[in-house]
C-alpha positions as CSV (number, residue, x, y, z in Angstrom):
1,M,70.0,-66.1,-100.2
2,P,71.2,-62.6,-99.1
3,G,68.4,-60.5,-97.7
4,L,66.1,-63.4,-97.1
5,G,65.0,-64.7,-93.7
6,P,62.0,-65.5,-91.6
7,S,59.2,-63.0,-91.5
8,R,58.8,-60.5,-88.7
9,R,55.4,-61.9,-88.0
10,S,56.8,-65.3,-87.3
11,A,59.0,-63.9,-84.4
12,I,56.6,-65.0,-81.7
13,A,57.3,-66.6,-78.4
14,P,57.3,-70.4,-78.2
15,F,54.6,-72.2,-76.4
16,V,56.5,-73.3,-73.3
17,V,54.2,-76.1,-72.2
18,M,55.1,-77.9,-75.4
19,E,58.8,-77.6,-74.6
20,V,58.0,-79.0,-71.1
21,L,56.2,-81.9,-72.8
22,A,59.2,-82.6,-75.0
23,A,61.5,-82.7,-72.0
24,A,59.1,-85.0,-70.2
25,N,59.0,-87.3,-73.2
26,R,62.7,-87.4,-73.4
27,R,62.8,-88.6,-69.9
28,A,60.1,-91.2,-70.6
29,S,62.0,-92.5,-73.7
30,A,65.0,-93.1,-71.4
31,G,62.8,-95.4,-69.4
32,E,62.2,-93.1,-66.4
33,A,58.8,-92.5,-64.8
34,V,56.9,-89.4,-66.0
35,F,53.7,-87.9,-64.6
36,H,52.2,-85.5,-67.1
37,L,50.7,-82.6,-65.1
38,E,51.9,-80.0,-67.6
39,I,49.5,-80.4,-70.5
40,G,45.7,-79.8,-70.6
41,E,44.8,-83.0,-72.3
42,P,41.9,-85.2,-70.9
43,G,43.1,-88.7,-70.1
44,G,41.6,-91.6,-72.0
45,G,40.3,-90.0,-75.1
46,P,36.6,-90.0,-76.2
47,P,34.3,-92.8,-74.9
48,E,33.3,-95.9,-76.8
49,P,30.1,-94.5,-78.4
50,V,32.2,-91.9,-80.2
51,R,34.7,-94.5,-81.4
52,A,31.9,-96.6,-82.7
53,A,30.5,-93.7,-84.6
54,V,33.9,-93.2,-86.3
55,A,34.0,-96.9,-87.3
56,R,30.5,-96.5,-88.9
57,A,31.6,-93.4,-90.7
58,L,34.7,-95.1,-92.0
59,A,32.7,-97.9,-93.3
60,S,29.8,-96.1,-95.0
61,A,30.0,-92.3,-94.8
62,P,31.4,-90.2,-97.7
63,L,34.5,-88.6,-96.2
64,G,35.3,-86.0,-98.8
65,Y,35.2,-82.3,-98.1
66,S,32.3,-81.0,-96.0
67,E,31.0,-77.5,-96.5
68,A,33.5,-74.9,-95.5
69,L,31.5,-74.1,-92.3
70,G,31.0,-77.7,-91.4
71,L,28.5,-80.5,-91.8
72,P,24.9,-79.2,-91.5
73,E,24.0,-81.9,-89.0
74,L,26.9,-81.0,-86.7
75,R,26.1,-77.3,-86.9
76,G,22.5,-78.1,-86.0
77,A,23.7,-80.3,-83.1
78,I,25.8,-77.5,-81.7
79,A,22.8,-75.1,-82.0
80,A,20.8,-77.6,-80.0
81,L,23.5,-77.7,-77.3
82,Y,23.1,-73.9,-76.7
83,A,19.3,-74.5,-76.3
84,R,19.8,-77.4,-73.9
85,R,22.7,-76.0,-71.9
86,Y,21.9,-72.3,-71.7
87,G,18.3,-71.9,-72.9
88,L,19.5,-69.9,-75.9
89,S,18.2,-69.9,-79.5
90,V,21.3,-69.7,-81.7
91,A,20.7,-70.0,-85.5
92,R,22.6,-72.9,-87.1
93,E,23.8,-70.5,-89.7
94,R,25.8,-68.6,-87.2
95,I,27.9,-71.6,-86.2
96,V,31.2,-72.1,-87.9
97,V,33.0,-75.5,-87.4
98,T,36.7,-75.0,-87.4
99,A,40.1,-76.7,-87.3
100,G,40.3,-76.7,-83.5
101,A,39.7,-73.6,-81.3
102,S,43.0,-72.3,-82.7
103,G,41.5,-72.2,-86.2
104,A,38.5,-70.4,-84.7
105,F,40.7,-67.7,-83.2
106,V,42.5,-67.2,-86.5
107,L,39.3,-66.7,-88.3
108,A,37.8,-64.5,-85.6
109,F,40.8,-62.2,-85.3
110,L,41.2,-61.9,-89.1
111,A,37.6,-61.1,-89.6
112,A,37.2,-58.7,-86.7
113,F,40.4,-56.7,-86.6
114,D,42.7,-55.0,-89.1
115,A,46.5,-55.0,-88.8
116,G,47.5,-52.5,-86.2
117,A,44.4,-52.9,-84.1
118,R,44.8,-53.1,-80.3
119,V,43.2,-56.1,-78.6
120,A,43.3,-56.5,-74.8
121,V,44.1,-60.0,-73.4
122,P,44.2,-60.9,-69.7
123,S,47.4,-61.7,-68.0
124,P,47.9,-64.4,-66.9
125,G,46.2,-66.0,-69.9
126,Y,46.5,-68.5,-72.6
127,P,49.7,-67.6,-74.5
128,A,48.3,-68.4,-78.0
129,Y,45.9,-65.4,-77.7
130,R,48.7,-62.9,-77.8
131,N,50.9,-65.0,-80.1
132,I,48.2,-65.4,-82.8
133,L,47.4,-61.7,-82.6
134,R,51.1,-60.8,-83.0
135,A,51.4,-63.2,-86.0
136,L,48.5,-61.3,-87.6
137,D,50.1,-57.9,-87.0
138,I,47.5,-57.1,-84.3
139,E,48.8,-55.6,-81.1
140,P,48.0,-57.6,-78.0
141,V,47.6,-55.4,-75.0
142,L,48.2,-57.3,-71.8
143,V,45.7,-56.5,-69.0
144,P,47.3,-57.4,-65.6
145,T,44.8,-59.1,-63.4
146,T,45.0,-59.4,-59.6
147,V,44.4,-61.8,-56.8
148,E,41.6,-59.5,-55.7
149,S,39.8,-59.8,-59.1
150,R,40.4,-63.6,-59.1
151,F,42.7,-63.1,-62.1
152,Q,39.9,-61.8,-64.3
153,P,39.9,-58.4,-66.1
154,T,37.7,-55.7,-64.6
155,V,36.0,-52.6,-66.0
156,A,38.4,-50.4,-64.0
157,A,41.4,-52.2,-65.5
158,L,40.0,-51.6,-69.0
159,E,39.3,-48.0,-68.3
160,A,43.0,-47.5,-67.4
161,L,44.2,-48.7,-70.9
162,S,45.5,-46.0,-73.2
163,P,45.2,-45.5,-76.1
164,P,41.8,-47.1,-76.6
165,I,41.4,-50.8,-77.6
166,H,39.5,-52.3,-80.5
167,G,38.9,-55.7,-79.0
168,L,38.8,-57.7,-75.7
169,V,39.5,-61.4,-75.3
170,L,38.0,-63.1,-72.2
171,A,38.1,-66.7,-71.0
172,S,35.7,-68.3,-68.5
173,P,36.7,-70.8,-67.1
174,A,40.2,-69.5,-67.7
175,N,43.5,-71.1,-68.6
176,P,45.7,-71.2,-66.5
177,T,43.8,-70.1,-63.4
178,G,40.5,-72.0,-63.6
179,T,38.6,-68.9,-62.4
180,M,35.2,-67.9,-63.9
181,L,33.3,-64.7,-64.6
182,G,30.0,-64.5,-62.9
183,R,26.9,-63.2,-64.7
184,G,27.2,-59.8,-63.2
185,E,30.9,-59.5,-64.0
186,L,30.5,-60.7,-67.6
187,S,27.5,-58.4,-68.1
188,A,29.5,-55.4,-66.9
189,L,32.4,-56.1,-69.2
190,A,30.0,-56.7,-72.1
191,R,28.2,-53.4,-71.5
192,W,31.6,-51.6,-71.4
193,C,32.6,-53.1,-74.7
194,R,29.3,-52.3,-76.4
195,A,29.3,-48.7,-75.3
196,R,32.8,-48.2,-76.8
197,G,32.5,-50.2,-79.9
198,V,34.9,-52.8,-78.6
199,R,34.6,-56.3,-80.2
200,L,34.2,-58.9,-77.5
201,V,35.7,-62.4,-78.1
202,V,35.1,-65.0,-75.4
203,D,36.8,-68.4,-75.1
204,E,34.4,-70.9,-73.7
205,I,36.4,-74.0,-74.4
206,Y,36.2,-75.3,-70.8
207,H,32.4,-75.0,-70.5
208,G,31.0,-78.1,-69.0
209,I,34.0,-78.6,-66.8
210,T,32.9,-76.7,-63.7
211,Y,32.6,-77.6,-60.0
212,E,30.6,-75.3,-57.8
213,Q,28.3,-73.7,-60.4
214,P,27.8,-73.8,-64.2
215,A,29.5,-71.3,-66.4
216,V,27.6,-68.4,-68.0
217,S,27.9,-68.1,-71.8
218,A,28.7,-64.7,-73.1
219,L,25.8,-65.1,-75.5
220,E,23.5,-64.9,-72.5
221,V,24.5,-61.3,-71.9
222,E,25.8,-60.2,-75.3
223,P,24.3,-61.8,-78.3
224,E,26.8,-60.1,-80.6
225,A,29.8,-61.6,-78.9
226,I,32.2,-63.9,-80.8
227,V,32.2,-67.1,-78.9
228,V,34.9,-69.8,-79.4
229,N,34.5,-73.4,-78.2
230,S,36.1,-76.8,-79.0
231,F,35.6,-80.5,-78.7
232,S,39.1,-80.9,-77.2
233,K,38.4,-80.4,-73.5
234,Y,34.9,-81.4,-72.2
235,W,34.5,-83.9,-75.1
236,C,38.1,-85.3,-74.7
237,M,38.9,-84.9,-78.4
238,T,42.2,-83.0,-78.4
239,G,43.8,-84.9,-81.3
240,W,40.7,-84.6,-83.5
241,R,41.4,-80.8,-84.0
242,L,37.8,-79.7,-84.1
243,G,36.3,-76.5,-82.7
244,W,33.7,-73.9,-83.5
245,L,32.8,-70.3,-83.2
246,V,29.5,-68.6,-82.9
247,C,29.7,-65.7,-85.3
248,P,27.8,-62.4,-85.2
249,E,25.8,-61.7,-88.3
250,D,28.1,-58.9,-89.5
251,L,31.1,-61.2,-89.6
252,L,29.5,-64.3,-91.1
253,E,30.3,-63.6,-94.7
254,P,33.9,-62.5,-94.0
255,V,34.5,-65.6,-91.9
256,T,33.1,-67.8,-94.6
257,R,35.4,-66.4,-97.2
258,L,38.4,-66.7,-94.9
259,A,37.5,-70.3,-93.9
260,Q,37.1,-71.3,-97.6
261,N,40.5,-70.0,-98.5
262,L,42.5,-70.8,-95.4
263,F,41.2,-74.2,-94.4
264,I,38.8,-75.3,-97.2
265,A,36.9,-77.4,-94.6
266,P,37.3,-78.9,-91.2
267,S,38.1,-82.6,-90.9
268,T,35.1,-84.7,-92.0
269,I,35.8,-87.8,-89.9
270,A,36.3,-85.6,-86.8
271,Q,32.9,-84.0,-87.5
272,H,31.2,-87.4,-87.5
273,A,32.8,-88.1,-84.2
274,A,31.7,-84.8,-82.8
275,C,28.0,-85.5,-83.8
276,A,28.2,-88.7,-81.7
277,A,29.9,-86.9,-78.8
278,L,27.1,-84.3,-78.6
279,A,24.5,-87.1,-78.3
280,E,26.2,-88.4,-75.1
281,D,26.2,-86.7,-71.7
282,A,26.9,-89.4,-69.1
283,P,30.4,-90.4,-70.1
284,F,31.6,-86.8,-70.1
285,E,29.9,-85.9,-66.8
286,A,31.7,-88.9,-65.3
287,R,35.0,-87.4,-66.5
288,V,34.2,-84.1,-64.8
289,A,33.6,-86.0,-61.5
290,T,37.1,-87.5,-62.0
291,Y,38.6,-84.1,-62.5
292,R,37.0,-83.0,-59.2
293,R,38.7,-85.9,-57.4
294,N,42.0,-85.1,-59.1
295,R,41.7,-81.5,-58.1
296,D,41.1,-82.2,-54.5
297,R,44.0,-84.7,-54.3
298,L,46.4,-82.2,-55.7
299,L,45.2,-79.4,-53.5
300,A,45.8,-81.5,-50.4
301,A,49.3,-82.5,-51.7
302,L,50.2,-78.9,-52.4
303,A,48.9,-77.8,-49.0
304,A,50.9,-80.5,-47.2
305,G,54.0,-79.2,-48.9
306,G,53.4,-75.6,-47.9
307,L,52.0,-74.4,-51.3
308,D,48.6,-73.2,-50.2
309,R,48.1,-70.1,-52.2
310,V,46.1,-71.2,-55.2
311,A,43.7,-69.3,-57.5
312,P,40.0,-70.4,-57.0
313,P,39.8,-73.6,-59.1
314,E,36.2,-73.1,-60.2
315,G,36.4,-74.7,-63.6
316,A,38.7,-76.2,-66.3
317,F,41.3,-78.6,-64.9
318,Y,44.2,-76.4,-63.8
319,L,45.6,-75.1,-60.5
320,W,47.5,-71.8,-60.6
321,V,49.9,-72.1,-57.7
322,D,52.1,-69.5,-56.1
323,V,55.6,-71.0,-55.6
324,T,57.4,-68.0,-54.2
325,A,57.6,-69.8,-50.8
326,R,60.0,-72.2,-52.5
327,G,62.6,-69.5,-52.9
328,E,63.4,-70.1,-56.6
329,P,61.9,-69.1,-59.9
330,A,59.1,-71.2,-61.3
331,T,61.2,-72.3,-64.3
332,A,64.0,-73.7,-62.1
333,F,61.4,-75.2,-59.7
334,C,59.7,-77.1,-62.6
335,K,63.0,-78.3,-64.0
336,R,64.1,-79.6,-60.6
337,L,60.8,-81.2,-59.9
338,L,60.9,-83.1,-63.2
339,A,64.5,-84.2,-62.7
340,E,63.9,-85.5,-59.2
341,T,60.4,-86.9,-59.4
342,G,59.3,-87.2,-63.0
343,I,56.4,-84.8,-62.3
344,A,56.0,-82.3,-65.2
345,L,54.4,-78.9,-64.4
346,T,54.4,-75.7,-66.5
347,P,56.1,-72.6,-65.3
348,G,53.9,-69.6,-65.2
349,I,56.1,-67.6,-67.5
350,D,54.2,-69.2,-70.4
351,F,51.0,-67.4,-69.2
352,D,52.3,-64.2,-67.6
353,P,55.5,-62.8,-69.1
354,E,55.9,-60.3,-66.3
355,R,55.0,-62.2,-63.1
356,G,55.0,-65.8,-64.2
357,E,58.1,-66.8,-62.4
358,D,56.1,-66.7,-59.2
359,W,53.6,-69.2,-60.4
360,V,53.2,-72.7,-61.9
361,R,50.3,-74.3,-63.7
362,V,49.3,-77.8,-62.6
363,S,47.0,-79.8,-64.9
364,F,44.7,-82.4,-63.3
365,A,43.2,-83.6,-66.6
366,G,45.0,-86.9,-66.7
367,P,43.8,-90.4,-65.6
368,E,42.9,-90.6,-62.0
369,T,45.5,-93.3,-61.1
370,T,48.2,-91.2,-62.7
371,V,47.2,-88.0,-60.8
372,A,46.9,-89.9,-57.5
373,R,50.4,-91.3,-57.8
374,A,51.7,-87.9,-58.8
375,A,50.0,-86.3,-55.8
376,E,51.7,-88.7,-53.5
377,R,55.1,-88.1,-55.0
378,L,54.6,-84.3,-55.0
379,A,53.5,-84.2,-51.3
380,D,56.5,-86.3,-50.4
381,W,59.0,-84.2,-52.4
382,L,57.6,-80.9,-51.1
383,G,57.5,-82.2,-47.6
384,R,61.2,-83.3,-47.7
385,A,62.2,-79.9,-49.1
386,L,60.3,-78.3,-46.2
387,S,62.0,-80.5,-43.7
388,R,65.5,-79.6,-45.1
389,S,64.7,-75.9,-45.0
390,S,63.4,-75.9,-41.4
391,P,66.0,-74.9,-38.8
392,S,64.9,-77.7,-36.5
393,G,64.9,-80.3,-39.3
394,S,61.1,-80.7,-39.0
395,T,58.3,-79.6,-41.2
396,S,57.0,-76.1,-40.6
397,P,53.8,-75.9,-38.5
398,G,50.6,-76.1,-40.4
399,A,52.2,-77.2,-43.7
400,A,52.5,-81.0,-43.8
401,G,49.3,-82.6,-42.8
402,A,47.1,-79.7,-44.1
403,A,44.0,-81.0,-45.7
404,E,43.1,-78.1,-47.9
405,S,44.8,-75.4,-49.9
406,R,43.9,-71.8,-49.4
407,S,42.3,-70.3,-52.5
408,V,43.1,-66.7,-53.0
409,P,39.9,-64.6,-53.0
């Protein structure tokens, strides 16, 4: 009809990684090999005890609506997780079970910020932060991070923002970089927010997936922070679409009303699965050990091919890799790599609209055999490209055969 059309709020950027996934799937449907290093999805799904709990629930549990904020037993189990993992006492009533972490962000942003508010988000960073904010008529304010700050925001960077902000989104471990905020850094950012009345929202979806040291929860340094987590990553339940947020007292009633009206309730069968997942530790710790081996294989492959400038991979299951040495934008690099090897990576433009063509994100969340084969292909492809570009026809010194990548400080 004349005058009708899509809303202004729907005019947000696509999630590029999903477009890369679609291109990789088209290649696979044509019978060609594909190695999925583009998407952050743990390989293998949840372990057998979780599947067995689902079977029991299907046979005997009532699977109608749960309460809007989730099954009481699941909320209690999540509260127990904070006591066990961080030594924190978090009231069950403050825990809101949601339709994935995405649902948690929608509820948190709607409850905490009015239309027109300014909310700072790190760049590079998970694109859905800024896109959800835009869809809600909240202004995302990109905070460029640097190599020196390990791609995490600093108090100095926040001080430079003008006009003032109403909220700050942090992630530790972060997507796409894998870097973490230490206790001192997180405390300084939290103090800055509290002193200025800035609402702090922290994405902790990759907690549990760390390598050198455990992650610090924002609740350890700021009890009034909004904390978002999910069963997708550490607990390998991406398709179950179940997350949670720890809600400060002043937002609990607004979040409850929003959850009742927007989502009614989270998936009941997924909540039964989540209760079983929280009762298990060993299977998920074994997955983290696999991610570590995957990480180390890919770091070696990248270094052998001359791509040794990588953000410190402290947590999550991503490598943020500088590809400027290849002499082409990241989007073109990723397309060529997929076409010639079947290896799917995500160009950095998804995560950093201004500087992303210099970087790619490599996911090492997949099965170990898949990642091992992809690492071999990647090292070979990068090595052949180096050889072609060398005036002498040989690989540049110090590139092929390198055992480790150089993490930027």
